[in-house]
DRENVEX-96041 format. One line per field, with one value per residue (C-alpha): residue number from 0; residue in one letter; x, y, z. Coordinates in steps of 0.1 Angstrom, whole numbers, plus 5000, padded with zeros to 4 digits. Layout:
REM residues N
pos [NUM  ...]
code [A  ...]
xx [X  ...]
yy [Y  ...]
zz [Z  ...]
***
This chain:
REM residues 739
pos [0  1  2  3  4  5  6  7  8  9  10  11  12  13  14  15  16  17  18  19  20  21  22  23  24  25  26  27  28  29  30  31  32  33  34  35  36  37  38  39  40  41  42  43  44  45  46  47  48  49  50  51  52  53  54  55  56  57  58  59  60  61  62  63  64  65  66  67  68  69  70  71  72  73  74  75  76  77  78  79  80  81  82  83  84  85  86  87  88  89  90  91  92  93  94  95  96  97  98  99  100  101  102  103  104  105  106  107  108  109  110  111  112  113  114  115  116  117  118  119  120  121  122  123  124  125  126  127  128  129  130  131  132  133  134  135  136  137  138  139  140  141  142  143  144  145  146  147  148  149  150  151  152  153  154  155  156  157  158  159  160  161  162  163  164  165  166  167  168  169  170  171  172  173  174  175  176  177  178  179  180  181  182  183  184  185  186  187  188  189  190  191  192  193  194  195  196  197  198  199  200  201  202  203  204  205  206  207  208  209  210  211  212  213  214  215  216  217  218  219  220  221  222  223  224  225  226  227  228  229  230  231  232  233  234  235  236  237  238  239  240  241  242  243  244  245  246  247  248  249  250  251  252  253  254  255  256  257  258  259  260  261  262  263  264  265  266  267  268  269  270  271  272  273  274  275  276  277  278  279  280  281  282  283  284  285  286  287  288  289  290  291  292  293  294  295  296  297  298  299  300  301  302  303  304  305  306  307  308  309  310  311  312  313  314  315  316  317  318  319  320  321  322  323  324  325  326  327  328  329  330  331  332  333  334  335  336  337  338  339  340  341  342  343  344  345  346  347  348  349  350  351  352  353  354  355  356  357  358  359  360  361  362  363  364  365  366  367  368  369  370  371  372  373  374  375  376  377  378  379  380  381  382  383  384  385  386  387  388  389  390  391  392  393  394  395  396  397  398  399  400  401  402  403  404  405  406  407  408  409  410  411  412  413  414  415  416  417  418  419  420  421  422  423  424  425  426  427  428  429  430  431  432  433  434  435  436  437  438  439  440  441  442  443  444  445  446  447  448  449  450  451  452  453  454  455  456  457  458  459  460  461  462  463  464  465  466  467  468  469  470  471  472  473  474  475  476  477  478  479  480  481  482  483  484  485  486  487  488  489  490  491  492  493  494  495  496  497  498  499  500  501  502  503  504  505  506  507  508  509  510  511  512  513  514  515  516  517  518  519  520  521  522  523  524  525  526  527  528  529  530  531  532  533  534  535  536  537  538  539  540  541  542  543  544  545  546  547  548  549  550  551  552  553  554  555  556  557  558  559  560  561  562  563  564  565  566  567  568  569  570  571  572  573  574  575  576  577  578  579  580  581  582  583  584  585  586  587  588  589  590  591  592  593  594  595  596  597  598  599  600  601  602  603  604  605  606  607  608  609  610  611  612  613  614  615  616  617  618  619  620  621  622  623  624  625  626  627  628  629  630  631  632  633  634  635  636  637  638  639  640  641  642  643  644  645  646  647  648  649  650  651  652  653  654  655  656  657  658  659  660  661  662  663  664  665  666  667  668  669  670  671  672  673  674  675  676  677  678  679  680  681  682  683  684  685  686  687  688  689  690  691  692  693  694  695  696  697  698  699  700  701  702  703  704  705  706  707  708  709  710  711  712  713  714  715  716  717  718  719  720  721  722  723  724  725  726  727  728  729  730  731  732  733  734  735  736  737  738]
code [M  D  E  T  Q  L  I  D  K  E  E  K  L  L  I  Q  R  A  Y  R  E  L  L  K  C  I  H  S  P  L  N  D  E  D  R  E  N  I  R  N  A  Y  E  L  A  V  E  A  H  A  K  Q  R  R  K  S  G  E  P  Y  I  L  H  P  I  A  V  A  R  I  C  A  E  E  I  G  L  G  P  T  A  V  V  A  A  L  L  H  D  V  V  E  D  T  D  V  S  L  E  D  I  Y  S  K  F  G  D  R  V  A  M  I  V  D  G  L  T  K  L  D  R  S  Y  D  S  D  S  P  Q  A  E  N  F  R  K  V  L  S  T  L  V  K  D  V  R  V  V  L  I  K  M  A  D  R  L  H  N  M  R  T  L  G  S  M  P  R  H  K  Q  L  A  I  A  A  E  T  N  Y  I  Y  A  P  L  A  H  R  L  G  L  Y  N  M  K  T  E  F  Q  D  L  C  M  K  I  T  D  Q  D  S  Y  Q  E  I  A  R  K  L  Q  E  T  K  A  S  R  T  A  Y  I  D  K  F  I  V  P  L  T  H  E  L  K  E  A  G  L  N  F  R  I  T  G  R  P  K  S  I  H  S  I  W  N  K  I  K  S  K  E  V  S  F  E  E  I  Y  D  L  F  A  V  R  I  I  L  D  V  P  R  R  Q  E  K  Q  A  C  W  Q  V  Y  S  I  V  T  D  V  Y  R  P  I  P  E  R  L  K  D  W  V  T  T  P  K  S  N  G  Y  E  S  L  H  T  T  V  I  G  P  D  G  R  F  V  E  V  Q  I  R  T  E  R  M  D  E  I  S  E  R  G  Y  A  A  H  W  K  Y  K  G  V  S  D  A  P  D  V  Y  E  S  W  L  D  N  V  R  E  I  L  D  N  H  E  T  D  A  I  E  F  L  N  D  F  K  T  N  L  F  N  E  E  V  Y  V  Y  T  P  A  G  D  M  K  I  L  P  K  G  A  T  A  L  D  F  A  F  M  I  H  T  D  L  G  L  R  C  T  A  I  K  I  N  N  R  L  V  P  M  G  Y  R  L  Q  N  G  D  Q  V  G  V  Q  T  S  K  N  Q  K  P  N  E  S  W  L  K  L  V  V  T  G  K  A  R  S  K  I  R  T  A  L  R  E  E  R  K  Q  Q  G  A  I  G  K  E  T  L  E  R  K  L  Q  Q  L  K  V  E  L  E  P  N  A  D  M  L  V  K  H  F  G  F  R  S  R  L  D  L  Y  N  A  I  T  H  E  E  V  N  L  H  E  L  K  K  F  K  V  D  G  Q  K  L  I  P  P  S  M  D  V  V  Q  E  T  E  K  V  V  E  P  V  H  P  T  T  F  R  K  T  T  P  P  K  L  L  I  N  G  E  P  A  D  Q  Y  D  Y  S  L  A  N  C  C  N  P  V  M  G  D  D  V  F  A  F  L  S  S  S  S  G  M  K  I  H  R  T  T  C  P  N  A  T  N  L  M  A  N  Y  G  Y  R  V  M  K  A  E  W  V  Q  A  G  S  A  S  F  K  V  D  L  L  V  T  G  I  D  A  G  P  G  V  I  E  R  L  S  Q  R  I  S  S  T  L  G  L  N  I  R  S  F  Y  I  D  G  D  E  G  F  F  E  G  K  I  S  L  I  V  N  N  K  D  Q  I  I  Q  A  I  Q  A  L  K  T  L  D  G  V  S  S  V  T  R  V  E  S  T]
xx [8630  8612  8629  8608  8619  8657  8658  8641  8667  8694  8679  8675  8714  8723  8704  8719  8749  8748  8734  8764  8789  8771  8775  8812  8813  8798  8829  8810  8807  8773  8755  8729  8701  8719  8717  8681  8674  8694  8683  8647  8650  8664  8636  8611  8623  8628  8592  8581  8602  8598  8574  8594  8620  8647  8648  8677  8654  8673  8653  8648  8660  8693  8691  8683  8713  8735  8726  8732  8763  8776  8764  8789  8818  8821  8807  8813  8779  8765  8743  8711  8717  8720  8687  8674  8691  8675  8642  8646  8619  8596  8571  8569  8570  8550  8525  8547  8532  8555  8536  8547  8582  8580  8566  8590  8620  8615  8614  8651  8647  8612  8624  8653  8628  8600  8629  8636  8601  8591  8561  8530  8530  8498  8517  8513  8541  8563  8590  8586  8624  8631  8602  8615  8646  8636  8617  8652  8671  8647  8658  8698  8699  8680  8697  8722  8719  8692  8713  8740  8715  8702  8736  8741  8709  8717  8756  8742  8714  8744  8763  8730  8720  8724  8690  8669  8663  8685  8663  8660  8699  8700  8677  8693  8725  8721  8702  8732  8758  8736  8728  8746  8784  8780  8769  8790  8820  8805  8798  8837  8829  8854  8859  8819  8820  8847  8828  8792  8812  8829  8798  8775  8803  8800  8763  8759  8796  8801  8823  8851  8848  8856  8886  8903  8899  8912  8942  8947  8949  8969  8997  8990  9024  9045  9028  9028  9067  9071  9053  9077  9109  9093  9087  9117  9141  9113  9109  9142  9146  9112  9128  9159  9138  9124  9087  9061  9039  9024  9029  9002  9000  8968  8956  8931  8897  8884  8859  8892  8911  8884  8879  8920  8915  8885  8897  8934  8922  8951  8950  8958  8989  9000  8983  9018  8999  8977  8984  8987  9011  8999  9020  9000  9015  9006  9015  8996  8973  8990  9022  9003  9009  9048  9049  9030  9051  9086  9074  9067  9104  9117  9095  9111  9144  9142  9123  9119  9086  9059  9056  9022  9010  9011  8980  8976  8949  8965  8969  8936  8910  8882  8848  8840  8868  8890  8929  8959  8990  8989  9018  9033  9069  9089  9094  9119  9118  9105  9073  9049  9033  9010  9018  8996  9006  8980  8976  8957  8929  8930  8926  8901  8877  8886  8880  8845  8835  8810  8807  8844  8846  8823  8843  8872  8843  8857  8887  8884  8903  8883  8860  8823  8829  8792  8774  8778  8770  8741  8728  8729  8706  8683  8678  8672  8647  8630  8617  8583  8572  8601  8592  8609  8631  8645  8653  8671  8688  8696  8708  8732  8751  8760  8778  8809  8842  8861  8865  8876  8889  8880  8882  8857  8870  8872  8901  8874  8881  8849  8846  8825  8821  8847  8825  8808  8806  8809  8769  8770  8793  8768  8741  8765  8770  8734  8705  8695  8731  8725  8687  8700  8736  8744  8778  8809  8843  8873  8904  8891  8884  8847  8839  8804  8783  8788  8822  8837  8855  8893  8913  8929  8900  8891  8857  8834  8795  8781  8742  8709  8676  8659  8674  8659  8665  8655  8654  8685  8703  8696  8719  8747  8751  8754  8750  8716  8711  8714  8693  8666  8666  8663  8637  8617  8620  8610  8578  8570  8577  8554  8525  8526  8526  8496  8476  8475  8464  8440  8424  8423  8406  8377  8367  8364  8341  8317  8311  8296  8281  8301  8325  8360  8362  8333  8351  8388  8401  8382  8397  8430  8426  8412  8440  8463  8482  8493  8480  8457  8494  8505  8475  8470  8511  8501  8472  8494  8519  8490  8498  8462  8436  8410  8385  8378  8354  8326  8326  8320  8280  8266  8248  8243  8275  8293  8311  8309  8333  8329  8325  8354  8355  8365  8395  8396  8425  8427  8465  8478  8508  8534  8557  8590  8609  8647  8672  8671  8634  8620  8581  8564  8583  8613  8644  8663  8641  8642  8620  8609  8596  8599  8575  8584  8589  8576  8537  8557  8568  8602  8634  8670  8683  8707  8728  8743  8732  8728  8736  8727  8744  8745  8733  8703  8671  8636  8626  8591  8595  8571  8570  8586  8572  8594  8636  8662  8692  8727  8730  8765  8745  8757  8721  8713  8719  8700  8667  8670  8678  8647  8619  8630  8598  8594  8625  8616  8637  8652  8672  8682  8673  8681  8702  8686  8696  8692  8720  8733  8757  8783  8810  8845  8873  8911  8940  8976  9008  9006  9036  9026  9006  8988  8970  8936  8947  8960  8921  8900  8920  8917  8880  8867  8890  8902  8866  8847  8826  8810  8825  8795  8814  8850  8866  8902  8921  8960  8983  9019  9024  8994  8959  8924  8897  8861  8848  8808  8807  8776  8776  8753  8760  8786  8812  8814  8826  8848  8864  8870  8887  8912  8920  8927  8946  8971  8980  9008  9008  8975  8974  8934  8903  8873  8836  8820  8791  8772  8769]
yy [5805  5770  5739  5731  5766  5758  5725  5743  5766  5742  5722  5748  5759  5722  5720  5752  5740  5707  5727  5752  5720  5706  5740  5735  5698  5711  5714  5718  5752  5769  5795  5816  5791  5763  5781  5789  5754  5741  5766  5762  5727  5728  5749  5728  5695  5713  5726  5690  5669  5695  5673  5640  5621  5596  5565  5580  5614  5634  5658  5634  5668  5658  5625  5641  5664  5640  5622  5650  5658  5622  5630  5658  5651  5614  5608  5640  5649  5686  5704  5686  5652  5674  5692  5655  5644  5669  5659  5623  5613  5641  5625  5593  5605  5636  5654  5669  5656  5647  5675  5697  5692  5690  5723  5741  5720  5705  5672  5657  5667  5650  5621  5611  5620  5595  5571  5569  5571  5531  5520  5518  5493  5478  5465  5430  5413  5382  5404  5443  5446  5435  5454  5487  5476  5472  5506  5521  5504  5509  5543  5537  5534  5569  5587  5565  5599  5579  5551  5572  5588  5555  5544  5579  5570  5530  5545  5571  5548  5521  5548  5553  5518  5517  5527  5502  5471  5440  5421  5453  5456  5422  5427  5460  5448  5411  5435  5462  5430  5412  5440  5477  5463  5442  5475  5500  5478  5475  5513  5518  5529  5512  5533  5526  5491  5484  5503  5489  5454  5466  5478  5449  5425  5447  5440  5399  5389  5415  5392  5386  5423  5436  5409  5419  5455  5453  5432  5460  5486  5470  5468  5504  5514  5488  5488  5526  5521  5494  5514  5542  5521  5508  5541  5557  5541  5542  5579  5585  5560  5580  5614  5606  5597  5630  5621  5638  5614  5614  5581  5566  5538  5520  5486  5467  5465  5443  5425  5419  5406  5383  5368  5363  5345  5323  5317  5307  5291  5312  5334  5370  5368  5347  5373  5395  5418  5436  5467  5482  5509  5533  5553  5583  5599  5635  5633  5645  5620  5608  5599  5578  5546  5548  5566  5535  5512  5531  5532  5495  5493  5512  5496  5458  5475  5479  5452  5412  5407  5381  5377  5358  5385  5411  5425  5450  5473  5499  5486  5466  5485  5467  5470  5495  5520  5511  5518  5506  5484  5460  5443  5423  5426  5412  5441  5445  5412  5391  5409  5409  5444  5451  5483  5499  5521  5551  5585  5613  5607  5569  5574  5598  5572  5548  5564  5580  5558  5563  5602  5611  5593  5617  5644  5628  5617  5647  5630  5620  5587  5576  5546  5549  5517  5515  5512  5476  5470  5494  5474  5444  5460  5473  5438  5420  5452  5451  5414  5425  5388  5383  5382  5408  5383  5366  5400  5407  5377  5382  5417  5406  5383  5416  5428  5407  5412  5394  5393  5372  5384  5366  5373  5373  5355  5390  5400  5423  5417  5408  5410  5386  5377  5349  5316  5326  5297  5295  5302  5333  5347  5337  5357  5388  5391  5389  5379  5358  5343  5332  5313  5297  5287  5250  5246  5267  5268  5277  5284  5264  5236  5224  5231  5220  5251  5250  5257  5278  5308  5312  5346  5350  5329  5328  5322  5314  5305  5285  5286  5275  5289  5255  5257  5264  5266  5240  5241  5225  5251  5275  5254  5261  5300  5322  5356  5374  5383  5346  5337  5361  5358  5320  5317  5345  5321  5291  5311  5318  5283  5272  5300  5283  5249  5257  5275  5241  5221  5249  5247  5208  5213  5239  5214  5185  5207  5220  5183  5184  5219  5240  5268  5264  5299  5290  5253  5261  5266  5239  5215  5228  5220  5183  5175  5185  5214  5246  5269  5269  5273  5239  5221  5227  5221  5191  5186  5194  5163  5139  5139  5146  5119  5141  5108  5114  5147  5118  5109  5146  5159  5186  5215  5246  5256  5241  5206  5187  5164  5127  5123  5109  5084  5098  5079  5073  5078  5044  5048  5080  5092  5103  5135  5127  5148  5164  5159  5198  5205  5214  5212  5235  5235  5221  5243  5258  5289  5311  5342  5353  5384  5391  5364  5328  5308  5277  5289  5280  5244  5260  5243  5244  5254  5225  5247  5266  5244  5271  5263  5280  5313  5317  5355  5340  5350  5335  5328  5319  5295  5290  5248  5241  5263  5282  5279  5294  5305  5319  5356  5343  5315  5314  5317  5343  5370  5356  5350  5386  5406  5390  5380  5405  5407  5370  5375  5378  5387  5357  5356  5331  5342  5310  5281  5246  5208  5203  5194  5206  5189  5216  5208  5216  5213  5205  5207  5203  5187  5149  5139  5098  5081  5096  5126  5110  5101  5139  5152  5129  5130  5166  5167  5140  5134  5174  5190  5162  5165  5141  5131  5121  5114  5116  5117  5121  5121  5126  5133  5139  5153  5174  5162  5175  5161  5169  5163  5166  5176  5174  5207  5227  5261  5287  5286  5249  5256  5285  5263  5234  5255  5272  5239  5216  5250  5245  5210  5206  5201  5217  5247  5258  5248  5264  5257  5247  5268  5241  5206]
zz [3147  3155  3148  3113  3102  3109  3090  3062  3061  3061  3038  3016  3017  3013  2978  2966  2978  2957  2928  2927  2924  2899  2876  2885  2870  2835  2816  2783  2771  2781  2761  2776  2766  2781  2815  2814  2807  2836  2860  2846  2849  2892  2896  2883  2895  2932  2933  2919  2946  2976  2997  2986  3007  3003  3024  3042  3052  3030  3005  2973  2952  2961  2941  2907  2912  2920  2888  2869  2887  2874  2838  2836  2862  2854  2821  2805  2790  2782  2790  2771  2795  2827  2824  2812  2847  2867  2852  2853  2880  2877  2852  2870  2906  2904  2890  2862  2827  2795  2780  2803  2797  2763  2763  2785  2772  2739  2725  2724  2765  2764  2743  2773  2801  2786  2778  2817  2829  2843  2829  2846  2875  2863  2831  2831  2825  2839  2848  2850  2858  2823  2806  2824  2809  2774  2772  2780  2758  2733  2732  2728  2689  2691  2721  2736  2766  2779  2788  2801  2821  2834  2843  2865  2881  2891  2900  2926  2938  2946  2963  2985  2991  3028  3038  3018  3036  3030  3005  2980  2982  2971  2947  2931  2934  2914  2885  2886  2882  2860  2831  2846  2847  2818  2799  2814  2801  2767  2765  2779  2811  2829  2864  2862  2856  2884  2913  2902  2907  2941  2957  2943  2959  2994  2991  2980  3000  3026  3046  3015  3004  3040  3041  3009  3018  3053  3035  3010  3033  3055  3022  3014  3025  3015  2978  2976  2983  2958  2932  2935  2934  2902  2886  2895  2865  2840  2847  2839  2804  2793  2802  2779  2752  2753  2756  2780  2797  2832  2852  2878  2901  2918  2930  2912  2924  2950  2926  2904  2929  2945  2908  2909  2939  2927  2893  2901  2939  2953  2988  2985  2998  2966  2938  2926  2902  2927  2912  2877  2867  2835  2816  2798  2766  2755  2715  2684  2670  2641  2662  2692  2679  2674  2705  2724  2707  2720  2754  2755  2744  2769  2796  2787  2781  2821  2829  2817  2797  2801  2763  2764  2787  2757  2745  2718  2718  2697  2666  2671  2695  2713  2695  2726  2713  2739  2733  2751  2753  2779  2795  2821  2836  2864  2889  2916  2944  2910  2915  2886  2877  2848  2828  2807  2778  2765  2750  2769  2739  2745  2786  2781  2763  2785  2817  2799  2775  2749  2756  2752  2720  2702  2713  2692  2664  2639  2632  2597  2603  2633  2628  2645  2666  2679  2648  2640  2680  2678  2646  2665  2690  2665  2653  2688  2695  2665  2674  2689  2697  2719  2756  2782  2799  2765  2752  2784  2778  2741  2747  2776  2751  2733  2762  2763  2781  2759  2720  2691  2658  2628  2588  2561  2528  2513  2546  2564  2604  2624  2661  2678  2716  2730  2727  2692  2668  2631  2628  2648  2621  2596  2612  2620  2586  2574  2588  2555  2554  2585  2581  2548  2556  2550  2552  2569  2560  2586  2565  2538  2556  2565  2602  2621  2621  2664  2660  2681  2663  2671  2667  2631  2614  2579  2575  2544  2544  2521  2516  2501  2495  2507  2539  2571  2609  2635  2671  2671  2659  2693  2708  2683  2688  2717  2701  2708  2675  2662  2688  2681  2644  2648  2675  2651  2619  2644  2652  2616  2607  2635  2624  2589  2600  2626  2599  2578  2614  2623  2583  2591  2625  2611  2580  2607  2629  2601  2595  2633  2623  2649  2645  2657  2681  2711  2711  2704  2742  2754  2727  2739  2773  2765  2741  2770  2750  2765  2731  2704  2683  2697  2693  2654  2653  2665  2641  2614  2627  2628  2668  2675  2667  2659  2654  2689  2680  2669  2706  2720  2722  2702  2725  2703  2688  2715  2718  2753  2757  2766  2804  2824  2850  2882  2896  2931  2957  2968  2986  3001  2982  3007  2988  2996  3015  3008  3034  3038  3037  3066  3076  3103  3138  3125  3136  3132  3132  3097  3092  3059  3053  3091  3097  3111  3081  3093  3080  3047  3032  3020  3014  3008  2974  2963  2940  2967  2996  3023  3058  3092  3095  3059  3040  3020  3006  2997  2964  2952  2922  2898  2902  2933  2962  2981  2977  3004  2983  2996  2981  2968  2944  2910  2903  2928  2900  2872  2897  2918  2882  2860  2889  2918  2925  2934  2960  2997  3024  3048  3079  3108  3140  3163  3158  3157  3157  3122  3100  3067  3041  3025  3001  3005  2976  2986  2970  2973  2975  2971  2993  2992  3014  3045  3031  3033  3069  3077  3061  3077  3110  3111  3101  3125  3155  3159  3146  3158  3122  3105  3066  3041  3018  3002  2969  2960  2933  2926  2896  2891  2926  2929  2944  2944  2970  2975  3008  3019  3058  3079  3099  3120  3110  3087  3123  3118  3079  3090  3117  3089  3062  3088  3101  3069  3053  3085  3074  3056  3015  3015  2994  2990  3007  2994  2994  2967  2954  2934  2933]
***
């Protein structure tokens, strides 16, 4: 047997083993038709993908099998989703047509596969990624399984991203962090959301990820011992109460810990609630609320609670169906521990999200927690005039993490994203209510339309049939539905105003005996507008002097504008060069797409101030040329998610003599005179670095300083941070992401 045959035999065994493992993971009961459809889908996918391989070199068919397994095992989807997952790439990547899928598996599977098939690459769009995502989401209101399979597809891709080029990894991670992680949260897929965030961080901020992972591993034994010690008295009391329960404890995600380090400006060692203890009860549905509060009473009898950190999502579930009681208590040794109390039903919904929700939908008092959200999605999707990027940004505002609970005058509770305004509320109730809104009362008191809603507010809306939205309203709302409806209304208004201007222009042209169509684009350019509609609106508002048309010459049906004197350039214009802009042959050496960057005119982005040694990428902007950004730049996720086709690989390959500006934020205890001297002494004398600027402010024993340094590379930044941290009274030193 030759080597090729041996490889083929081994791969066939590998594929068959993966398929058998998939079948074991399907928890839904299967009838004969289900088994036959899954087998047929598997055989069709194996044959269609037979000659294809992934970047890692493994047979491509292992990918759709893995996606189908995630759907069944981790999301809890049934046989129809498994069939569609096995076939999700065949129409896009092979000769199998959508008609073939329809004839063999029916219209439901064909619809799902069609939703998962990307648009043709020749499709003209400013953002192909956004267009493809809009296509996927357009099926959300028909069958949520399209989105769930897409999520499983992205999760497997993220898990196996190591074989992709670095710049592709960054673009995929940015897109995942921008839309897939928030969507997983909105659908209640908390495990998937957490894994998305950790995998993205592992790519975009490798150093921080590895450091936290290492520290978690180093403290694993002590954490486990502490959780065991914490659980012992709780277990005894819960058994005494006769409750049927189980207790689990696990550390918080790496991304969650990193967020806490950044937001609270503390070190890893200073974070107390690194782990959460979960108490899961097995009780009948009608006894759930009572049992959860009984356990809360027991927990707070054993350990002292922190009242302001109680979160009750049992009485008022989150809008994505999440139910749980969260509290933080002071455990042994004065350490903070978060305790989550829930039932087995609540836990399954929290683990599997939307799919598990439908398992319990037959319960008469279980509301459809997604119907209101899906209504908002439908309204955004119905606005066909919105471009893909606008649509994606509008949709993203519906994927909020935190919520605010407000009430109508009749006492009905409404849930909006935290930060939503009174005008957002009006649009949430009804589009016409928002468009005709003239005044809003909060708790019977008149407030501005931009008032940010607070928990417990009672909101009343006053309207007038003569009211119309204006451009300023877009700054008063945050929800996608409100923004979309305001933009649509403004477009309609502009079209109506433009129609008046168009008629005015046509009358003027009739006097010259020429028609509008052959001359419209020339007139747009002549008067300095971007589109015909802009020109027509300007005419309506008398911003264009149409008397100029008398100066035009007429040639048949065409107008010829008067000749313009060519202004000769008398002085050479010297373009100002930013201090961090490099021209040809200027060190340090940078590669863009593997080629020397000195063939480009590029500059370092001011939003993140990259330095030699930083993990970076190149972005071709539409107005300011090539920009080099750090992968941790605040704008990186948005740029790579919406404009991934403009992202190019960039890497430092050689140190040079160039200097970079970097900003550090230093906080600590203000122990009196000498703080500035100690900081500057350590930077200038010990490290030999130049200080470009130094600002410090102290208040009530606390100081905060911002120091701009001139460095040659990332290593000098790390040295400066470590050196300043060792000074007495300094509590934190962080690199400022943006200026």
